[in-house]
C-alpha positions as YAML, in Angstrom:
chain: A
units: angstrom
residues:
- id: 1
  name: MET
  ca: [-6.82, -4.17, 14.62]
- id: 2
  name: LEU
  ca: [-6.84, -3.46, 10.95]
- id: 3
  name: ALA
  ca: [-10.33, -4.83, 10.59]
- id: 4
  name: PHE
  ca: [-11.59, -2.58, 13.38]
- id: 5
  name: THR
  ca: [-9.87, 0.41, 11.78]
- id: 6
  name: ILE
  ca: [-11.43, -0.30, 8.46]
- id: 7
  name: LEU
  ca: [-14.82, -0.72, 10.06]
- id: 8
  name: GLY
  ca: [-14.42, 2.57, 11.81]
- id: 9
  name: TRP
  ca: [-13.50, 4.33, 8.53]
- id: 10
  name: VAL
  ca: [-16.55, 2.87, 6.84]
- id: 11
  name: ILE
  ca: [-18.79, 4.09, 9.66]
- id: 12
  name: PHE
  ca: [-17.02, 7.47, 9.70]
- id: 13
  name: ARG
  ca: [-17.24, 8.07, 5.92]
- id: 14
  name: ALA
  ca: [-20.72, 6.53, 5.22]
- id: 15
  name: ARG
  ca: [-23.61, 8.83, 4.73]
- id: 16
  name: SER
  ca: [-26.36, 6.30, 5.83]
- id: 17
  name: ILE
  ca: [-26.89, 2.88, 7.33]
- id: 18
  name: HIS
  ca: [-27.71, 1.60, 3.82]
- id: 19
  name: GLN
  ca: [-24.35, 2.76, 2.56]
- id: 20
  name: ILE
  ca: [-22.54, 1.06, 5.50]
- id: 21
  name: THR
  ca: [-24.25, -2.27, 4.74]
- id: 22
  name: TYR
  ca: [-23.52, -1.87, 1.03]
- id: 23
  name: LEU
  ca: [-19.86, -1.12, 1.59]
- id: 24
  name: LEU
  ca: [-19.33, -3.92, 4.08]
- id: 25
  name: GLY
  ca: [-21.25, -6.37, 1.82]
- id: 26
  name: HIS
  ca: [-18.94, -5.63, -1.09]
- id: 27
  name: VAL
  ca: [-15.58, -5.96, 0.66]
- id: 28
  name: GLY
  ca: [-13.08, -8.08, -1.19]
- id: 29
  name: VAL
  ca: [-11.71, -8.64, -4.68]
- id: 30
  name: SER
  ca: [-14.05, -9.87, -7.33]
- id: 31
  name: PRO
  ca: [-12.76, -12.31, -10.02]
- id: 32
  name: ASP
  ca: [-13.30, -9.97, -12.92]
- id: 33
  name: ALA
  ca: [-10.92, -7.80, -15.01]
- id: 34
  name: VAL
  ca: [-11.03, -4.96, -12.50]
- id: 35
  name: GLY
  ca: [-10.31, -7.32, -9.60]
- id: 36
  name: TRP
  ca: [-7.30, -8.86, -11.38]
- id: 37
  name: ARG
  ca: [-5.95, -5.42, -12.19]
- id: 38
  name: LEU
  ca: [-6.20, -4.41, -8.56]
- id: 39
  name: ALA
  ca: [-4.55, -7.60, -7.49]
- id: 40
  name: TYR
  ca: [-1.73, -6.96, -9.94]
- id: 41
  name: GLN
  ca: [-1.25, -3.41, -8.73]
- id: 42
  name: TRP
  ca: [-1.23, -4.55, -5.13]
- id: 43
  name: ALA
  ca: [1.44, -7.12, -5.86]
- id: 44
  name: PHE
  ca: [3.38, -4.60, -8.01]
- id: 45
  name: PHE
  ca: [3.61, -2.09, -5.22]
- id: 46
  name: THR
  ca: [4.08, -4.48, -2.29]
- id: 47
  name: LEU
  ca: [6.53, -7.06, -3.69]
- id: 48
  name: PRO
  ca: [9.66, -4.86, -3.43]
- id: 49
  name: LEU
  ca: [8.87, -4.13, 0.25]
- id: 50
  name: VAL
  ca: [8.20, -7.78, 0.95]
- id: 51
  name: LEU
  ca: [11.53, -8.73, -0.64]
- id: 52
  name: LEU
  ca: [13.49, -6.14, 1.39]
- id: 53
  name: ASP
  ca: [11.78, -7.07, 4.63]
- id: 54
  name: SER
  ca: [12.31, -10.83, 3.92]
- id: 55
  name: HIS
  ca: [15.99, -10.14, 3.43]
- id: 56
  name: ALA
  ca: [16.20, -8.30, 6.72]
- id: 57
  name: LEU
  ca: [14.27, -11.12, 8.47]
- id: 58
  name: ILE
  ca: [16.55, -13.81, 7.08]
- id: 59
  name: ARG
  ca: [19.69, -11.89, 8.15]
- id: 60
  name: HIS
  ca: [18.13, -11.05, 11.52]
- id: 61
  name: ASP
  ca: [19.23, -7.51, 11.00]
- id: 62
  name: LEU
  ca: [16.93, -4.56, 10.24]
- id: 63
  name: LEU
  ca: [19.87, -2.71, 8.60]
- id: 64
  name: ALA
  ca: [20.78, -5.55, 6.27]
- id: 65
  name: VAL
  ca: [20.16, -3.44, 3.14]
- id: 66
  name: THR
  ca: [22.70, -0.86, 4.34]
- id: 67
  name: LYS
  ca: [25.35, -3.58, 4.64]
- id: 68
  name: LEU
  ca: [25.00, -4.78, 1.03]
- id: 69
  name: GLY
  ca: [27.72, -4.07, -1.47]
- id: 70
  name: VAL
  ca: [27.92, -0.51, -2.87]
- id: 71
  name: PRO
  ca: [26.67, -1.38, -6.41]
- id: 72
  name: LEU
  ca: [23.63, -3.44, -5.22]
- id: 73
  name: ARG
  ca: [22.80, -0.94, -2.40]
- id: 74
  name: SER
  ca: [23.11, 2.00, -4.84]
- id: 75
  name: SER
  ca: [20.79, 0.17, -7.30]
- id: 76
  name: ILE
  ca: [18.20, -0.44, -4.66]
- id: 77
  name: TYR
  ca: [18.30, 3.19, -3.47]
- id: 78
  name: GLY
  ca: [18.12, 4.41, -7.04]
- id: 79
  name: LEU
  ca: [15.15, 2.25, -7.82]
- id: 80
  name: MET
  ca: [13.43, 3.47, -4.65]
- id: 81
  name: LEU
  ca: [13.99, 7.04, -5.65]
- id: 82
  name: LEU
  ca: [12.75, 6.37, -9.16]
- id: 83
  name: TRP
  ca: [9.72, 4.65, -7.79]
- id: 84
  name: ILE
  ca: [8.87, 7.67, -5.63]
- id: 85
  name: LEU
  ca: [9.36, 10.08, -8.56]
- id: 86
  name: ILE
  ca: [7.32, 8.06, -11.04]
- id: 87
  name: PHE
  ca: [4.42, 7.08, -8.76]
- id: 88
  name: SER
  ca: [4.09, 10.21, -6.56]
- id: 89
  name: VAL
  ca: [0.98, 12.24, -6.45]
- id: 90
  name: ARG
  ca: [1.31, 15.32, -8.60]
- id: 91
  name: ASP
  ca: [-2.12, 16.91, -8.01]
- id: 92
  name: ARG
  ca: [-3.12, 18.89, -5.01]
- id: 93
  name: VAL
  ca: [-5.32, 16.76, -2.77]
- id: 94
  name: GLU
  ca: [-7.30, 18.20, 0.10]
- id: 95
  name: PHE
  ca: [-6.68, 16.53, 3.45]
- id: 96
  name: ILE
  ca: [-9.59, 14.38, 4.45]
- id: 97
  name: TYR
  ca: [-10.40, 16.23, 7.73]
- id: 98
  name: PHE
  ca: [-10.66, 19.57, 5.89]
- id: 99
  name: GLN
  ca: [-13.57, 18.21, 3.81]
- id: 100
  name: PHE
  ca: [-16.11, 18.62, 6.62]
...
């Protein structure tokens, strides 16, 4: 389903057939400095979520984080709040559907 959604967004946002073929032909990460930086950023932002979800999966409990000890749970919640404050969008961004 994700692939069809991405394909739909490419068709929706492209201005011409040439741009559609160009965008679909350049999907993926290239092994250059920019590609490695993008891979690092992807891992940096997804690894905490993967760790929390893995912990919940191993425990067979979706609320496993809430049952941790107070110091560890407070640290996790504090880091999540800090993450949101540091990496949040601070500029006004127009919603995509209002651009038409």
